[in-house]
Steps between C-alpha positions, in 0.01 A plus 500: 500500500632842405415808703413858412652762725408867532755760603359831626754779553516861385868458409549349156856412599382301804236324288767401248746385768229298673392350165857395419547363852180295475610365163834400656319277752433247220151440642229418243360835389220567257528878503606799706252788494614846610305792645623841618245542782202335663245648259685360198537166681126472561429580133747233385342246736180531295677344199765277659497198729764580764642239736704733723549878531824671601430860599682800637338694783571860400354590159299793361125484426443169686768367733564138596288511815206646307551228238493229770180652642340506153601137436357393837166668416468317167376139509690415180834642616505454879674162482789614278814481716676835544869546578628843601830612347619814677784687666262567788572253774353604832384197696170670584425577132583143394277356775214728386544378142490135605175574686364634170582165343834534322681171449857628497733794535818563300725784599683687224763418392398141431667201340357250250536234771284697745240558230504129410458403865202732556329378180550137601383567857195688373393285206653169604574211273880511486789400721737782592867408452 
């Protein structure tokens, strides 16, 4: 089974680095969909089946927390696992995000191995070397 991943970040550079890092994991991927904020992400969800979302917290128009809230309010999207990718790392903030239902947290900078591990932990189905 191949998976479709969505990357939501206002930085095109971060989206490209994260895309390349995900591709380096050698996990079975169908597609990587990119969005520059939560509003764009929600629009792209209308036309794409997404297995896991990687999102930044701080973005214009609709930030990562607002995106998580919108996903949780939508019956079709509420079960999509969300992983936060951010430089923000306060323990309190991370705990709040887990209470909102996130499945993982990656602190920037990240490595392909950390990305692989969070995908495997979140979606299951593979053994981590």
